[in-house]
TORKENU-33312 format. One record per residue: residue in one letter; x, y, z of N, C-alpha, C in turn. Coordinates in pm, whole numbers, padded with zeros to 5 digits, always signed. Each point is the difference from the previous one (the first is absolute). Layout:
# TORKENU-33312
aXYZXYZXYZ/...
//
This chain:
# TORKENU-33312
m-07787-02683+02251+00145-00021+00068-00001-00149+00081/s+00137-00011+00064-00052-00146+00051+00004+00038+00171/g-00062-00107+00084-00040+00021+00150+00077+00089+00053/i+00165-00040+00007+00067+00066+00059+00024+00174-00026/e-00019+00017-00129+00004+00097-00009-00116+00114+00019/e-00108-00066+00009-00124+00084+00051+00018+00022+00136/q+00054-00094+00098+00047+00015+00140+00065+00079+00003/i+00114+00027-00091+00115+00121+00039-00060+00149-00023/d-00100-00019-00126-00074+00140-00026-00090+00034+00122/e-00072-00096+00054-00084+00037+00069+00062+00030+00184/a+00092-00087+00041+00125+00111+00076+00011+00127-00011/k+00072+00032-00123+00048+00113-00057-00115+00069+00032/g-00110+00011-00055-00101+00073-00011-00012+00029+00147/f-00042-00102+00086-00068+00032+00105+00105+00096+00111/l+00123+00008-00041+00123+00072+00072+00006+00138-00082/e-00003-00026-00127-00044+00142-00046-00086+00097+00063/k-00073-00047+00040-00114+00087+00054+00047+00073+00138/q+00102-00068+00071-00019+00014+00104+00164+00113+00010/i+00090-00005-00103+00130+00071+00042+00027+00124-00129/p+00018+00113+00054-00002+00101-00071+00109+00040-00084/f+00105-00116-00040+00138+00021-00066+00027-00144-00035/v+00093+00008-00105+00076-00094-00094+00140-00063+00093/p-00028-00111+00055+00142-00031+00080+00119-00011-00128/k+00105+00029+00017+00105-00008-00053+00095-00157+00023/i+00011+00021+00127+00072-00117+00088-00058-00104+00079/g+00009-00085-00026-00077-00129+00054+00138-00052+00119/i-00069-00046+00119+00069-00051+00133-00016-00118+00045/i+00044-00120-00013-00041-00125+00061+00057-00006+00108/l-00071-00038+00145+00081+00006+00120-00020-00137+00042/g+00122-00045+00041+00001-00150-00004+00019-00015+00195/t+00001-00125+00038-00002-00056+00112+00068+00085+00107/g-00041+00051+00109+00048+00088+00094-00015+00153-00050/l-00019+00007-00105+00019+00159-00052-00110+00064-00016/t-00044+00065+00119-00137+00053+00035-00013+00149-00007/s+00117+00063+00066+00023+00131+00029-00001+00118-00110/l+00002-00045-00138+00058+00073-00076-00119+00151-00021/t-00121-00060+00017-00098+00122-00018-00001+00115+00117/e+00100-00029+00075-00015+00078+00103+00127+00140-00071/k+00060-00036-00088+00098+00140-00078-00095+00055-00116/m-00145-00053-00015-00039+00046-00143-00143+00125+00095/s-00020+00066-00105-00153+00097-00006-00135-00115-00041/i-00047-00052+00084-00089-00093-00053-00133+00063-00054/d-00055-00057-00070-00130+00069-00082-00080-00136+00051/f-00019-00082-00049-00087-00095+00039+00073-00138+00012/t-00088-00099+00120+00051-00121+00004-00119-00057-00019/i+00029-00120-00074-00134-00103-00012+00054-00142+00052/p-00057-00087+00043+00027-00121+00024-00018-00114-00133/y+00071-00080-00027+00020-00096-00119-00158-00053+00003/r-00069-00039+00125-00112-00059-00005-00091+00076-00032/k-00026+00121-00036-00083+00115-00060+00008-00033-00150/i+00111-00012-00062+00071+00014-00115-00096-00139-00119/p-00070+00027-00058-00067-00102-00077+00123-00060-00090/h-00007-00158+00070+00079-00063-00059+00134-00028+00061/f+00043+00082+00046+00106+00030+00076+00065-00157+00101/p+00105-00029+00011+00025-00130+00094+00025+00084+00125/v-00018-00053+00096+00005+00015+00129+00109-00080+00103/s+00087+00031+00043+00124-00056+00072-00046-00092+00106/t+00050-00119+00047-00039-00072+00126+00131-00018+00054/v+00127+00090+00009+00095-00024+00049+00029+00156+00088/e+00026-00035+00120+00064+00092+00091+00077+00081-00046/t-00042+00130+00067+00082+00098-00055+00017+00075-00134/h-00089-00073-00089-00070+00079-00125-00118+00044+00024/t+00002+00107+00040-00111+00092+00044-00124-00018-00084/g+00020+00032-00153-00109-00025-00075-00088+00136-00058/n+00111+00076-00046-00079+00151+00016+00061+00065-00156/l-00057+00044-00051+00047+00064-00140-00012+00163+00045/v+00136+00085-00020-00025+00137+00046+00047+00062-00100/f-00055+00103+00015+00003+00123-00120+00065+00135+00087/g+00118+00033-00094+00052+00156+00055+00118+00057-00039/s+00044+00093+00035+00144+00057-00044+00119-00043+00104/w+00087-00034-00070+00116-00003+00044+00120+00056-00049/r+00088+00105+00012+00105+00105-00079-00140+00000-00070/a+00068+00026-00155-00090+00095-00094-00097-00091-00048/y+00003-00119+00023-00069-00125-00106-00159-00035+00101/k-00088+00001-00089-00131-00055+00067+00033-00159-00037/v+00006-00084+00143+00024-00145-00038-00143-00067+00116/a+00022-00158-00053-00087-00064+00019+00056-00138+00056/v-00029+00005+00114+00055-00096+00119-00085-00127+00033/l+00072-00115-00047-00072-00141+00040+00067+00000+00132/q-00062-00007+00119+00017-00049+00169+00017-00123+00002/g+00061-00088-00096-00004-00151+00037-00030-00042-00168/r+00033-00184+00016-00039-00016-00121-00043-00144+00047/v-00043-00074-00110-00047-00135-00023+00104-00093-00051/h-00004-00103+00059+00130-00080-00082-00117-00124-00013/y+00122-00069-00124-00057-00167-00068-00038-00124+00129/y+00081+00020+00102-00023-00087+00116-00104-00003+00072/e-00075+00121-00028-00127+00024+00070-00140-00073-00085/g+00058-00037-00115-00095-00083-00062-00050+00088-00144/y+00063+00111-00022-00058+00105-00102+00077-00030-00127/s-00079+00011-00096+00051-00034-00113+00118+00100-00027/l+00094-00032-00093+00101+00159-00060-00075+00120-00046/q-00099-00023-00084-00096+00095-00040-00074+00100+00111/e-00013-00091+00108-00084+00077+00100+00114+00070+00106/v+00144-00053+00007+00066+00023+00067+00072+00172-00088/t-00023-00042-00134+00059+00163-00051-00084+00060-00067/f-00140-00022+00048-00104+00080-00019+00016+00133+00032/p+00022+00044+00119+00058+00130+00048+00110+00063-00096/v+00049-00063-00004+00119+00097-00104-00082+00036-00137/r-00060-00075-00066-00076+00040-00079-00101+00104-00046/v-00054-00003+00127-00052+00094+00043+00005+00155+00020/m+00148-00022+00080+00071+00146+00002+00035+00027-00163/r+00052-00079-00076+00024+00039-00132-00085+00077-00071/k-00156-00069-00012-00087+00094-00009-00024+00130+00052/l+00046-00007+00100-00059+00107+00051+00117+00116-00041/g+00121-00017-00022+00101+00086-00058+00094-00031+00030/v+00051-00101+00138+00165-00017+00031+00082-00049-00111/s+00103+00084-00004+00109-00046-00127+00124-00009+00080/v+00038-00001+00130+00075-00031+00049-00031-00091+00150/l+00068-00116+00006-00065-00114+00102+00111-00020+00119/i+00003+00035+00131+00088-00046+00089-00043-00097+00015/v+00069-00137+00014-00051-00114+00083+00089-00019+00127/t-00036-00037+00131+00113-00025+00112-00069-00144+00046/n+00106-00046+00099-00038-00126+00035+00099-00024+00094/a-00069-00114+00120+00133-00029+00073+00050-00130-00036/a+00139-00018-00019+00057-00139-00062+00133-00060+00078/g-00001-00120-00032+00118-00083+00101+00123+00063-00093/g+00107-00031+00068+00087+00032-00078+00109-00090-00018/l+00041-00018-00125+00037-00185-00055+00191+00047+00013/d+00001+00132-00022+00175+00049+00015+00011-00017+00136/p+00132-00072+00034+00032+00030+00148+00076+00101+00064/d+00020+00068-00122+00080+00151+00022-00174+00099+00043/f-00090-00028-00032-00133+00067+00028-00019+00017+00158/s-00047+00130+00072-00011+00004+00138-00149+00034+00028/l-00073-00066+00086-00136+00111+00037-00001+00111-00009/g-00141+00028-00080-00003+00134-00004+00035+00064-00116/e+00111-00053-00077+00064+00084-00094-00144-00016-00098/i+00028+00087-00105-00088+00022-00112+00050-00013-00100/m-00063-00084-00109+00067-00071-00133-00099+00078-00100/v+00052+00050-00094-00073+00049-00121+00028-00141-00119/i-00114-00025-00057+00008-00123-00079+00014+00050-00127/t+00125-00084-00062+00022+00005-00167-00058-00083-00061/d-00041-00114+00068-00038-00077-00095-00069-00113+00062/h-00122-00096-00027-00046-00101+00081-00013-00135-00110/i-00060-00117+00086+00018-00104-00017-00144-00062+00049/n-00069-00025-00096-00131-00062+00031-00018-00156-00003/l-00016-00046+00172-00050-00127+00049-00104-00038+00039/i-00097+00120-00013-00150-00058+00039-00072-00098-00061/g+00045-00003-00130-00039-00153-00083-00116+00093-00100/h-00067+00098-00001-00087+00078-00103+00082+00135-00032/n-00115+00070-00075+00027+00138-00073-00143+00027+00007/p+00018+00127+00044-00108+00073+00023-00091+00059-00161/l+00098-00032-00115-00042+00049-00138-00067-00143-00040/r+00006-00116+00043-00046-00132-00033-00189+00038-00016/g-00009-00061-00144-00132-00019-00041-00040+00137-00079/a-00140+00016-00026-00009+00112-00122+00081+00140+00004/n+00050+00065-00068+00105+00115+00005-00136+00125+00008/i+00043+00094+00070-00051+00113-00001+00047+00092-00049/e-00051+00030-00131+00108+00091-00104-00041+00124+00024/k-00106+00069+00100+00009+00093+00045+00136+00051+00090/l+00020-00085+00057+00111-00009+00136+00151-00003-00104/g+00013-00083-00088+00125-00025-00033+00013-00115-00133/i+00117-00015-00033-00002-00109-00107-00019-00167+00037/r+00015-00092-00075-00009-00116+00016+00163-00039+00085/f+00086-00004-00047+00132-00012+00032+00071+00102+00057/p-00027+00071+00121+00111+00117+00041+00145-00071+00029/s+00094+00110-00053+00093-00035+00010+00084+00014+00156/m+00034-00068+00090+00051+00024+00119+00185+00001+00031/h+00016+00055-00099+00143+00009-00053+00077+00112+00126/e-00111+00105+00030+00089+00109+00129-00163-00006+00072/p-00031-00066+00071-00133+00030+00088+00025+00134+00110/y+00109+00000+00049+00026+00117+00063+00132+00100-00069/p-00071+00116-00050+00051+00080-00087+00166+00031+00059/r+00085+00048-00087+00133+00033+00072+00003+00152+00069/d-00117+00053-00047+00010+00155+00026-00058-00012+00129/l-00082-00059+00035-00072-00004+00127+00108-00053+00122/i+00055-00113-00063+00107-00056+00084+00104+00115+00055/i+00059+00044-00105+00094+00137+00036-00035+00090+00079/g-00140+00016-00052-00092+00143+00102+00025-00062+00158/v-00001-00102+00021-00051-00084+00124+00145+00031+00083/e+00104-00041-00099+00141-00039+00057+00037+00149+00045/k-00029+00113-00098+00062+00122+00003-00086+00046+00171/a-00143-00019+00053-00053+00027+00111+00065-00042+00085/a+00042-00143-00032+00063-00037+00154+00153+00055+00022/n+00031-00010-00099+00167+00053-00020-00013+00163+00107/e-00119+00080-00037-00011+00123+00046-00030-00023+00145/l-00103-00094+00020-00033-00035+00158+00104-00062+00137/g+00109-00048-00104+00099-00117+00068-00053-00088+00043/i-00056-00114-00098-00054-00107+00044+00041-00077-00131/r+00014-00107+00086+00091-00129-00078-00125-00052-00073/l+00012+00018-00127-00114-00075-00076+00022-00142-00077/r-00017-00112+00002+00059-00104-00037-00121-00017-00157/k+00083-00074-00075-00058-00020-00126-00050-00155-00046/g-00052-00050-00038-00016-00158-00021-00151-00031-00087/v+00016-00130+00019-00086-00110-00063-00144-00043+00087/y-00103+00053-00013-00132-00069+00086-00019-00123-00057/v-00054-00073+00049-00051-00145-00021-00123-00027+00042/a-00121-00024-00010-00127-00026+00037-00019-00147-00042/v-00064-00032+00166-00034-00164-00011-00160+00034+00040/p-00050-00124+00000-00156-00011+00014-00043+00012+00157/g+00114-00011+00089-00021-00063+00151-00175-00037+00014/p-00043+00029+00170+00063+00053+00073+00093-00055+00106/s+00042-00087-00011+00134-00049+00049+00121+00043-00043/l+00056-00024+00080+00186+00102-00022+00082-00124-00016/e+00082+00035-00071+00117-00092-00072+00054-00067+00089/t+00072-00160-00056+00068-00069+00099+00108+00048-00038/a+00123-00025+00064+00135-00012-00033+00021+00002-00109/a-00025-00117-00081+00037-00038-00100-00059+00059-00112/e-00137+00073+00008-00085+00046-00088+00104+00164+00014/t+00063+00035+00130+00093+00130-00027+00089-00022-00060/r+00050-00102-00028+00140-00044-00053-00049+00027-00153/f-00102-00047-00062-00034-00005-00131-00025+00126-00035/l-00065+00054+00048-00051+00154-00006+00131+00108-00025/r+00105-00031+00133+00096+00057-00058+00093-00029-00126/t+00023-00125-00031+00047-00083-00113-00064+00057-00121/i-00145+00035-00037-00071+00080-00123+00037+00136+00010/g+00075+00058+00085+00032+00141+00016-00090+00087+00051/a-00096-00034+00080-00072+00097+00101+00071+00064+00128/d-00028+00101+00035+00059+00065+00093-00099+00035+00112/v-00137-00030+00006-00104+00033+00072-00135-00108-00076/v-00053-00016+00148-00091-00094-00005-00133+00037+00035/g-00137-00022-00097-00129+00040+00025-00097-00042-00069/m-00111+00055+00074-00146-00075-00010-00096+00097-00101/s+00076+00071-00047-00094+00123-00077+00080+00085-00097/t-00034+00083-00057+00027+00116-00036+00053-00034-00191/v+00059-00137-00037+00015-00047-00131-00178+00045-00117/p-00065-00063+00060-00121+00001-00079-00063+00155-00011/e+00003+00038+00115-00018+00195-00043+00091+00008-00126/v+00115+00010+00031+00115+00056-00052-00038-00043-00171/i-00021-00126-00026-00043-00036-00116-00129+00039-00080/a-00085+00025+00091-00132+00092-00022+00021+00122-00022/a+00087+00094+00040+00042+00128+00028+00082+00024-00175/v+00090-00095-00057+00039+00007-00070-00062+00004-00149/h-00080-00116+00014-00101-00025-00090-00076+00130-00036/a-00042+00062+00131-00050+00113-00030+00064+00126-00036/g+00140-00031-00024+00019+00137-00020+00099+00112+00106/m+00006-00102+00111+00013+00121+00137+00141-00048+00005/e+00064+00113+00049+00143+00007+00041-00010-00062+00168/v+00104-00068+00013+00000-00104+00147+00127+00047+00085/l+00000+00068+00130+00094-00034+00081-00014-00103+00097/g+00093-00069+00031-00027-00145+00091+00103+00034+00112/l-00081+00006+00162+00087+00022+00112-00013-00093+00085/s+00109-00063+00030-00063-00119+00081+00101+00051+00149/v-00067-00043+00141+00057-00020+00127+00016-00096+00055/i+00176-00031+00019+00013-00100+00026-00044-00051+00140/a-00082-00098+00030-00096-00031+00101+00061-00139+00093/n+00077-00053-00035+00098-00107+00050+00114-00036-00107/v+00071-00087+00040+00118-00039-00076+00008-00139-00007/n-00022-00081-00099-00004-00139-00025+00154-00058-00010/i+00042-00096+00091+00100-00049+00040+00024-00159+00012/p-00006-00045-00121-00020-00157-00041+00082-00083+00126/e+00100+00033+00013+00092-00042+00110-00046-00019+00145/s-00096+00104+00035-00020+00000+00106-00144+00023+00020/p-00115-00072-00036-00129+00064-00038-00092+00007+00177/a-00073+00109-00043-00051+00048+00142-00140+00025-00040/p-00097+00000+00084-00168+00046-00019+00020+00143-00035/v-00075+00040-00048-00053+00117-00057-00112+00073+00051/p-00050+00033+00128-00178+00013+00020-00010+00161-00072/i-00145+00002-00039-00042+00126-00089+00009+00097+00117/e-00027-00035+00083+00039+00137+00098+00133+00095+00008/e+00078-00133-00013+00140+00081-00032+00043+00075-00142/v-00075-00083-00063+00014+00056-00123-00066+00170-00024/v-00120+00005+00044-00058+00130-00018+00068+00079+00108/e+00088-00052+00119+00061+00098+00075+00120+00039-00052/n+00098-00062-00086+00115+00006-00060-00042+00135-00138/v-00141-00009-00058-00022+00052-00087-00037+00159+00031/q-00075-00009+00107-00050+00137+00075+00108+00059+00064/k+00131-00039+00057+00112+00050+00006+00036+00111-00093/a+00023-00087-00141+00053+00063-00116-00075+00109-00077/e-00166+00005+00057-00065+00108-00054+00039+00118-00007/p+00035+00083+00080+00031+00164-00016+00110+00012-00096/l+00105-00096-00015+00097+00013-00107-00060-00032-00120/f-00083-00132-00003-00050+00007-00126-00086+00070-00068/f-00071+00100+00078-00094+00079-00052+00033+00108-00027/n+00125+00031+00078+00111+00137-00013+00078-00052-00161/l+00040-00122-00028+00050-00034-00120-00105+00050-00123/i-00147-00050+00016-00073+00030-00099-00029+00143-00042/e-00022+00047+00119-00019+00163-00011+00088+00088-00089/r+00146-00016+00055+00101+00054-00100+00003-00050-00143/f-00050-00133+00000-00002-00080-00148-00123+00118-00081/l-00101+00044+00046-00074+00060-00052+00062+00156-00037/l+00070+00017+00101+00035+00166+00000+00105-00008-00137/g+00057-00114-00017+00104-00013-00117-00111+00014-00118/l-00094-00068-00036-00105-00029-00087-00072+00143-00035/e+00023+00068+00085-00077+00164+00032+00080+00080-00122/q+00157+00000+00008+00078+00061-00047+00053+00014-00138/
//
Protein backbone atom coordinates (compact mmCIF):
# COMPACT_ATOMS: atom_id res chain seq x y z
CA UNK A 1 0.00 0.00 0.00
CA UNK A 2 1.05 3.60 -0.60
CA UNK A 3 1.59 6.00 2.28
CA UNK A 4 -1.73 7.76 1.69
CA UNK A 5 -3.58 4.41 1.61
CA UNK A 6 -2.08 3.44 4.93
CA UNK A 7 -3.07 6.80 6.43
CA UNK A 8 -6.66 6.47 5.16
CA UNK A 9 -6.91 2.94 6.57
CA UNK A 10 -5.45 4.04 9.91
CA UNK A 11 -7.99 6.88 10.22
CA UNK A 12 -10.78 4.54 9.18
CA UNK A 13 -9.74 1.91 11.72
CA UNK A 14 -9.58 4.50 14.50
CA UNK A 15 -13.07 5.82 13.71
CA UNK A 16 -14.66 2.38 13.28
CA UNK A 17 -13.78 1.63 16.89
CA UNK A 18 -15.73 4.72 17.98
CA UNK A 19 -18.96 4.41 15.99
CA UNK A 20 -21.51 1.55 16.16
CA UNK A 21 -22.92 2.00 12.65
CA UNK A 22 -22.05 2.55 8.99
CA UNK A 23 -22.84 6.11 7.82
CA UNK A 24 -24.46 6.31 4.38
CA UNK A 25 -24.70 10.11 4.07
CA UNK A 26 -21.73 12.43 4.42
CA UNK A 27 -22.10 16.20 4.81
CA UNK A 28 -19.38 18.85 4.61
CA UNK A 29 -20.33 22.14 6.26
CA UNK A 30 -18.83 25.29 4.74
CA UNK A 31 -18.09 28.74 6.13
CA UNK A 32 -20.70 29.94 8.62
CA UNK A 33 -22.73 26.73 8.44
CA UNK A 34 -22.33 25.30 11.93
CA UNK A 35 -25.74 24.57 13.46
CA UNK A 36 -26.77 21.53 11.41
CA UNK A 37 -25.89 19.16 14.24
CA UNK A 38 -28.67 20.72 16.32
CA UNK A 39 -31.11 18.85 14.06
CA UNK A 40 -29.35 15.51 14.54
CA UNK A 41 -29.42 12.81 17.13
CA UNK A 42 -25.68 12.76 17.90
CA UNK A 43 -23.91 9.53 18.81
CA UNK A 44 -20.32 10.64 18.72
CA UNK A 45 -18.26 13.81 18.20
CA UNK A 46 -14.50 13.84 17.77
CA UNK A 47 -12.19 16.77 16.99
CA UNK A 48 -10.15 16.46 13.81
CA UNK A 49 -6.93 16.79 15.79
CA UNK A 50 -7.62 13.46 17.51
CA UNK A 51 -8.10 11.52 14.25
CA UNK A 52 -4.90 10.06 12.79
CA UNK A 53 -3.60 12.10 9.83
CA UNK A 54 -6.71 14.33 9.67
CA UNK A 55 -5.97 17.93 8.57
CA UNK A 56 -7.03 20.62 11.05
CA UNK A 57 -8.65 23.84 9.89
CA UNK A 58 -7.02 27.17 10.69
CA UNK A 59 -10.01 29.22 9.53
CA UNK A 60 -12.54 30.89 11.82
CA UNK A 61 -16.04 29.32 11.80
CA UNK A 62 -14.67 25.94 10.68
CA UNK A 63 -15.21 24.17 14.01
CA UNK A 64 -13.13 21.11 13.20
CA UNK A 65 -15.24 18.22 14.49
CA UNK A 66 -16.40 15.00 12.86
CA UNK A 67 -19.91 14.25 14.08
CA UNK A 68 -21.69 10.90 13.74
CA UNK A 69 -25.39 10.42 14.32
CA UNK A 70 -28.85 10.12 12.81
CA UNK A 71 -30.85 12.55 10.68
CA UNK A 72 -34.16 11.49 9.27
CA UNK A 73 -33.80 7.75 8.60
CA UNK A 74 -30.13 8.05 7.77
CA UNK A 75 -26.92 7.47 9.64
CA UNK A 76 -24.75 10.46 8.81
CA UNK A 77 -21.17 11.66 9.16
CA UNK A 78 -20.84 15.45 9.31
CA UNK A 79 -17.63 17.40 8.83
CA UNK A 80 -18.02 20.63 10.82
CA UNK A 81 -15.73 22.68 8.62
CA UNK A 82 -13.07 21.86 6.06
CA UNK A 83 -9.49 22.72 5.22
CA UNK A 84 -8.51 24.68 2.12
CA UNK A 85 -5.68 24.73 -0.37
CA UNK A 86 -4.90 28.35 0.62
CA UNK A 87 -4.15 27.25 4.19
CA UNK A 88 -1.05 25.53 2.88
CA UNK A 89 -2.46 22.03 2.62
CA UNK A 90 -1.95 19.86 -0.46
CA UNK A 91 -5.09 18.77 -2.29
CA UNK A 92 -4.45 15.21 -1.10
CA UNK A 93 -4.67 16.55 2.45
CA UNK A 94 -7.73 18.66 1.61
CA UNK A 95 -9.56 15.59 0.29
CA UNK A 96 -8.33 13.15 2.94
CA UNK A 97 -11.58 13.41 5.01
CA UNK A 98 -13.68 12.61 1.93
CA UNK A 99 -11.69 9.49 1.24
CA UNK A 100 -11.95 8.38 4.85
CA UNK A 101 -15.74 8.88 4.77
CA UNK A 102 -15.94 6.73 1.65
CA UNK A 103 -13.97 3.98 3.38
CA UNK A 104 -16.39 4.19 6.31
CA UNK A 105 -19.31 3.49 3.96
CA UNK A 106 -20.60 6.90 2.85
CA UNK A 107 -22.20 6.66 -0.61
CA UNK A 108 -23.89 10.08 -0.91
CA UNK A 109 -21.92 13.25 -0.14
CA UNK A 110 -23.61 16.62 0.41
CA UNK A 111 -21.05 19.39 -0.05
CA UNK A 112 -21.95 22.89 1.13
CA UNK A 113 -20.18 26.23 0.90
CA UNK A 114 -20.50 29.98 1.11
CA UNK A 115 -19.95 31.49 -2.32
CA UNK A 116 -19.71 34.82 -4.06
CA UNK A 117 -22.47 35.39 -6.58
CA UNK A 118 -21.29 36.23 -10.10
CA UNK A 119 -24.75 36.35 -11.64
CA UNK A 120 -26.09 39.86 -10.95
CA UNK A 121 -29.59 38.41 -10.63
CA UNK A 122 -28.57 36.45 -7.53
CA UNK A 123 -29.37 37.88 -4.10
CA UNK A 124 -27.76 37.56 -0.68
CA UNK A 125 -28.85 34.46 1.21
CA UNK A 126 -30.19 32.61 -1.81
CA UNK A 127 -29.30 28.95 -2.26
CA UNK A 128 -27.86 27.52 -5.46
CA UNK A 129 -27.63 23.85 -6.38
CA UNK A 130 -24.39 23.19 -8.24
CA UNK A 131 -24.96 21.65 -11.67
CA UNK A 132 -21.30 21.69 -12.78
CA UNK A 133 -17.98 23.19 -11.80
CA UNK A 134 -14.76 24.73 -13.11
CA UNK A 135 -11.44 24.00 -11.41
CA UNK A 136 -9.13 27.03 -11.45
CA UNK A 137 -7.22 26.07 -8.32
CA UNK A 138 -4.35 24.96 -10.54
CA UNK A 139 -4.02 21.43 -9.16
CA UNK A 140 -6.00 18.20 -9.02
CA UNK A 141 -6.32 15.95 -5.94
CA UNK A 142 -5.81 12.87 -8.14
CA UNK A 143 -2.36 14.01 -9.24
CA UNK A 144 0.28 11.41 -8.41
CA UNK A 145 0.05 7.66 -8.05
CA UNK A 146 -3.53 6.44 -8.40
CA UNK A 147 -5.12 4.68 -5.42
CA UNK A 148 -6.65 1.73 -7.29
CA UNK A 149 -8.71 0.64 -4.29
CA UNK A 150 -10.51 3.99 -4.38
CA UNK A 151 -11.05 4.47 -8.10
CA UNK A 152 -9.75 4.29 -11.65
CA UNK A 153 -6.88 6.35 -13.02
CA UNK A 154 -9.04 8.51 -15.31
CA UNK A 155 -12.50 8.99 -13.74
CA UNK A 156 -15.13 10.57 -15.94
CA UNK A 157 -16.36 13.98 -14.81
CA UNK A 158 -19.18 14.23 -17.34
CA UNK A 159 -21.77 14.40 -14.54
CA UNK A 160 -20.10 15.05 -11.17
CA UNK A 161 -23.45 16.16 -9.73
CA UNK A 162 -25.98 13.44 -10.68
CA UNK A 163 -29.16 14.66 -12.28
CA UNK A 164 -31.42 12.63 -9.97
CA UNK A 165 -30.01 14.35 -6.88
CA UNK A 166 -30.47 17.77 -8.48
CA UNK A 167 -34.08 16.89 -9.32
CA UNK A 168 -34.55 15.67 -5.74
CA UNK A 169 -33.37 18.92 -4.17
CA UNK A 170 -35.42 20.96 -6.68
CA UNK A 171 -38.50 19.01 -5.60
CA UNK A 172 -37.67 19.66 -1.96
CA UNK A 173 -37.27 23.38 -2.66
CA UNK A 174 -40.63 23.53 -4.43
CA UNK A 175 -42.35 21.82 -1.50
CA UNK A 176 -40.84 24.38 0.89
CA UNK A 177 -41.50 27.37 -1.35
CA UNK A 178 -37.78 28.12 -1.65
CA UNK A 179 -36.42 29.83 -4.74
CA UNK A 180 -33.54 27.52 -5.64
CA UNK A 181 -30.96 28.80 -8.08
CA UNK A 182 -29.01 26.50 -10.39
CA UNK A 183 -25.54 27.11 -11.76
CA UNK A 184 -21.83 26.52 -12.15
CA UNK A 185 -19.36 26.85 -9.26
CA UNK A 186 -15.80 27.96 -10.03
CA UNK A 187 -13.04 27.18 -7.53
CA UNK A 188 -10.09 29.57 -7.21
CA UNK A 189 -7.01 29.21 -4.97
CA UNK A 190 -7.61 32.20 -2.66
CA UNK A 191 -7.31 33.54 -0.08
CA UNK A 192 -7.46 36.97 -1.75
CA UNK A 193 -10.86 37.79 -3.18
CA UNK A 194 -11.46 38.55 -6.85
CA UNK A 195 -10.64 41.81 -8.58
CA UNK A 196 -13.26 43.44 -10.78
CA UNK A 197 -11.43 42.19 -13.88
CA UNK A 198 -11.25 38.65 -12.48
CA UNK A 199 -14.96 38.76 -11.73
CA UNK A 200 -15.73 39.69 -15.31
CA UNK A 201 -13.45 36.89 -16.53
CA UNK A 202 -15.15 34.29 -14.32
CA UNK A 203 -18.54 35.35 -15.65
CA UNK A 204 -17.26 35.12 -19.20
CA UNK A 205 -16.11 31.50 -18.81
CA UNK A 206 -19.53 30.43 -17.55
CA UNK A 207 -19.37 30.56 -13.75
CA UNK A 208 -22.37 31.63 -11.65
CA UNK A 209 -20.67 31.59 -8.23
CA UNK A 210 -17.07 31.57 -7.03
CA UNK A 211 -15.41 30.03 -3.99
CA UNK A 212 -12.19 28.53 -2.65
CA UNK A 213 -13.27 24.96 -1.89
CA UNK A 214 -15.63 22.15 -2.90
CA UNK A 215 -14.24 21.18 -6.31
CA UNK A 216 -11.27 19.13 -5.01
CA UNK A 217 -13.60 17.30 -2.62
CA UNK A 218 -16.06 16.57 -5.41
CA UNK A 219 -13.32 15.24 -7.69
CA UNK A 220 -12.11 12.89 -4.93
CA UNK A 221 -15.68 11.80 -4.17
CA UNK A 222 -16.48 11.02 -7.80
CA UNK A 223 -13.18 9.14 -8.12
CA UNK A 224 -14.21 7.04 -5.11
CA UNK A 225 -17.67 6.27 -6.53
CA UNK A 226 -19.76 8.58 -4.38
CA UNK A 227 -22.81 10.54 -5.56
CA UNK A 228 -22.55 14.27 -4.83
CA UNK A 229 -25.06 17.02 -4.14
CA UNK A 230 -23.48 20.48 -4.08
CA UNK A 231 -25.19 23.47 -2.44
CA UNK A 232 -23.95 27.06 -2.20
CA UNK A 233 -25.26 29.90 -0.05
CA UNK A 234 -24.82 33.25 -1.80
CA UNK A 235 -22.82 35.17 0.82
CA UNK A 236 -22.12 38.24 -1.33
CA UNK A 237 -22.70 39.37 -4.90
CA UNK A 238 -19.71 40.48 -6.97
CA UNK A 239 -20.54 43.53 -9.10
CA UNK A 240 -17.42 44.53 -11.10
CA UNK A 241 -18.96 47.88 -12.05
CA UNK A 242 -19.14 48.87 -8.37
CA UNK A 243 -16.55 46.84 -6.44
CA UNK A 244 -16.60 46.99 -2.65
CA UNK A 245 -14.81 45.27 0.24
CA UNK A 246 -16.30 41.99 1.50
CA UNK A 247 -15.33 41.51 5.17
CA UNK A 248 -15.36 37.89 6.33
CA UNK A 249 -17.64 38.92 9.21
CA UNK A 250 -20.22 40.06 6.65
CA UNK A 251 -19.91 36.78 4.73
CA UNK A 252 -20.48 34.73 7.89
CA UNK A 253 -23.41 36.91 8.97
CA UNK A 254 -25.13 36.53 5.59
CA UNK A 255 -24.66 32.75 5.62
CA UNK A 256 -25.93 32.38 9.17
CA UNK A 257 -29.11 34.26 8.26
CA UNK A 258 -29.73 31.64 5.57
CA UNK A 259 -28.93 28.64 7.81
CA UNK A 260 -32.46 27.69 8.95
CA UNK A 261 -33.85 27.62 5.41
CA UNK A 262 -30.73 25.90 4.12
CA UNK A 263 -30.93 23.05 6.61
CA UNK A 264 -34.70 22.71 6.13
CA UNK A 265 -33.96 22.18 2.44
CA UNK A 266 -31.42 19.43 3.16
CA UNK A 267 -33.83 17.77 5.60
CA UNK A 268 -36.63 17.75 3.04
CA UNK A 269 -34.19 16.41 0.42
CA UNK A 270 -33.28 13.52 2.74
CA UNK A 271 -36.98 12.85 3.29
CA UNK A 272 -37.30 12.44 -0.47
CA UNK A 273 -34.44 9.94 -0.51
CA UNK A 274 -36.28 7.82 2.04
CA UNK A 275 -39.34 7.42 -0.19
